[in-house]
N, C-alpha and C positions, 0 to 999 in steps of 0.2 A: 503494496500498499506507500502509495508518495502523501505523505505530511505535508508537506510543504503545499498540498495541494486544498487541505485542512478548513473549510470556513467553518469558529464558530459556532454559527445560524444556523450550519448542515447538522450540528448537532442539538438545539436548541428545534428546532422540526422531527426530528429525529420524538427528541421525547416528547415532544406531542403530538405524534399520529402513534404511539404509546397508551401515551391517556387516552387519548378521546375515539381511536380508529378510524378518522375519518380526516380528507383533508382540507377538508372546511373549513369542522370544529378546532382543529389543529391552528389553520391560519388565524382563527379569530385569538385563537389562549396564544399565541405570537406576534400577531399582528401584521398578518400576512396574505393576500387573497387564496383563492385557490390558484391558479396557474404555478406562484409561485412555487406551492408548497408543495408541487409536483413536478418540477421543475428541480426544487431544491433536494426532494430525492432520484433524480431519477443523476443528480449527478455523485450523492451518497451512495449504488448501487452499481456503479460504476467506481469509484474508490472500493465499495469491502466486494464487489463484485459477491450479489448477493440482491433479491429480490425485493427483500426486508417483509416486506405489506404486499400480500394477493386479497383479491376482493373472493369474501364469496361472501355471494349476496347480498347486502345492504353495504356489508363492514370492508375495512380494507387490516387483516387475521393478519400478524409477526409466522416470520418465517422463526425458524428452530435458532436459527443466525441471531436474527432482530430480538430474540425470551434469550442470548445471552449476552447481547448487550444494551438486553438491556438498562436494570439496577447499578452492574456501573458506569452508563452515560446520568443514569441520574443525579449520581452522588456524587461527580466528578463540578457537575454543573450547581449543586447545593454548594460543594466545596469553596465555588465560584463566588457562588452570590454571596457566603458566608465573608470571605474575606473579603469581597467586597463592601457591604454594607455597612463595615462601626466608618467607611470615609464617603457612606453621603452622607450628603447632609438635608435636614428637613427643614421648609419653615412650609408651618401652617396656613400662612397666613398666601402663600403663592398656587402650593402644593395643588398639583394634578393630579394625585395617585386616584388609586378605587380599592375599596376594602371587601371582602367577598365573605360574611359570618352566615354561619351557622343556626338558627336558634328554631326552638316550635314558637306557635300563636304566643306565646308566651309572652313572649323575646317581641319580636315582632310588636304588639303593640302596647306590653309596656315599657320596654327601653327602647323603639328604632323613635317615636314622635318625642320623646327629648334627649334624648342624640342627640336627632337633625338639627333640633336648633339653637342646642351647643355646637354641633359640631357647625353650620351653618356662619352660625358669626365669627370664632376662628376661622373659620378654612374651607371657608362661599366658597373653592373648587375641587371640595374632595369629594367622593363616589360614593357612597353607602351604598353595599347591596347583600341582606339580606334572602336566606332562604330554606324553607326546613326540610332537613333528611335526617333518616335510625340512625338515632346511638349505636350502634353494629357499625357506619359506615362513618362517623366523620373523622379518625382518624387514617384516615386510609386520605380524605376528600384534601383533610391537609398533608399530604405526604404525598400526594397527585398537585400540586400547585391547586385545587379545584375548592378552596377555601381561605379565604388565613390568617380565622378565629373562628373557632366553638363557641359557641352560652351550652354548658347540656349540666343536668344533671353528674354528683361524683364516679365517674369515671376510674377507668384503672390506666394511665396512658401510658403509651411503650417510653422505653427510658428519651427518645427523639423530641418527645411534645413539652415544651413548659407549661404551666399550669399555675391559678390564682384564686382561690377562692373573693367569689365578688356581692352574695348573699347567701344569706337562711329563711329557709321559704319550707311548707307545710300544707297538706291540702284543708279546707273546712267540706264543711254540707252548703249544698245551695238552694231553694226549693218555690216555689210562683210564692209571691206576696200569697199573703192566706193561705194558704193549701190547707183544703180542706178539714181531710182521714190527720194532718198534727195540730189541725187546732182544738178537734174533738180531743183531742189524745190532751191536751191543754202547756203542745209544746212550745213556746215561746220563742220567737229568732231567739241566739241568742246560747240557747239551751245543749242539750247536749242531748242527739235524739238517740233516745232508748232499743238494744240490742235485735227487739224482738219488735219495733218499725220499724224500726230498719231496712231487717232483713222480709218485712212484709209486702213492707211497696215496692216497686220495678226504679231500677238505676237506669239511668244513660252512663260511658262512659268512653272518657279519651284517650281510644288506643291506635296508636300508630300502625300496628300492623295486623289488626281484628280482634289479638286476643279481649277475651271475657274475663282474666284474672287482676283483678287491679290493687292496689298494693294491702289492701285491707283484708284482701279474701283467703292469701293464706291465713293470716288473724280470729277468723270466724268460723275453716275451717278444724282450727283447732281445739276450740270450744262444738265443732258437728253441730255449724251453724254456717249455711248458704244464703244469698240474696239472691236475685235473681237481674239479671242486668236485662236488659230488654232492647237495646240497642246499644252501637257502639258506632266512636263519629273521632277524625285523629283528629280535631285539633277543640282547646277548651271553647274558643269561643262557641264552639256552635253547641259542649253542653251547655252553658249559660243558656242560648237557644230555645239549647229542648226545650230544657227543665223549665223556662218562665212557658211553658205553651203551654204544659202534659202538668200530668199528679204526678210525675222523676220526680227524685234528686240524684241529684249530681257533686260529684267532687272535686273543686279546683283548688291551687294555692290560693293561699288566702290574701299576699299581692294582692291578684288578680279577681280577688273577689272583693276585696276591699272599692278596689277603679269599678266595680261592673254598679254595685248596689247603686253608685247613684245613675246609672245608665238604662238598668233595664227591674225589672219587674220582680224582685227576687229579693230573698233574707238570704243571711247567713246563718247555723248551724254549728255545733260542734261534733266531732263521726264519736260511734257508742264510745269509742275505747281512741286510746292516745293515737295522734300522727306522727307519726316521725317524723325528724325533722333534717329536711334536704337540704345536703349544699351542694349550692350553684356553684359552678365553676367554670375558668373563661378556659381556652386551652388556644394554645401556637405551637407554632416550630421551634424546638428548640433552637435554634440557628437563627430565628431573628429576634430572642432573646436582646441585642442594641442595637438591631436595624432605629431609627431614630420613627420611623413612622410609626411600623408597629410597634413601639413603645406608650407613640403618646396615642393611639388610637386606642390598646392597651385601655390606656393611668382614663382616658374623656366617659367608656365605656365603667369603671374600673366605679370611677365617681356617679352617672348620671343609677348606678344600681345601688350605690352607697346613699344614696339621696330615698333614691322608694325603702330599701330599708330603714329606710328612720321616718319613715311615714306614716301617719298611722289606721292600722289594720283593726278592724270591726272589734269589739268590746265583749271577748270572749270565754268564757268562765274553764274551767278544768272537767272532763271525760266524766259520764256517768259514771259507776262502778259497772262490769257486766255481771247481772245478773239471767241466767237465762230460762228458769225457770222464770220470770216476773212476768 
């Protein structure tokens, strides 16, 4: 191979193709047109004497040689990015960087509006994007360059991922205002819902993958109890809307509930047993620890969520003791 003919941009195109398996999407990732990507691949094929990517249906699939080169090239590019990151100046007032964030609708609703207002004032040309994605895939998204920051519950990150706890939350129960069954039982907003009532009423559950098991179900099962999950939805906002329009109960994070009680006709209750505290954590690639732009946006996110945590939440007592025989 003639290394003198190797252009670093060819490796960037190769890396983008390994991630996207599409010349169009690879071009969008590296800022090149589809013909330019095809041209770069042609040069790489000639240099390496290998097809690298062959079409199978609608995708360009890597050859064995491409698979062999994929991780070493990704690591080499990552090393160069890390080496250069410490010398790159970052001025929020003039920066045009884009940051891709990953988080549930909980964060797109609670975080993004105040974050946008804060960033717009200090960095008017910065772009923020947020997408939702299953927790099981978020570290892969960071590694592949499809995300800059992930905000999720506490996970077990690999050693190449940095993390910072930014919020402590817990789940509360919600029901439509004036819920007939709760009212007949004398259960008022702020009260803990007795476990027999909790199990008798139908539930709407936020579930990204359609599972009907929530955080409380294992504890109920240990008592020989179960509840009826009537529907599952992928977003907390949908849980609240379904609750408002029905006799179902739902469970959503406490800060989210505090915001929605002013906007929807719902009341907040305590669950029948202690809701475990959840540490909300921010994740990023550790090689960007000292990148000024990444550090700046992480600080903005942390500041907004710290303010959210200080905001008053519904005043709720502790949960009632569980007496299944009641």
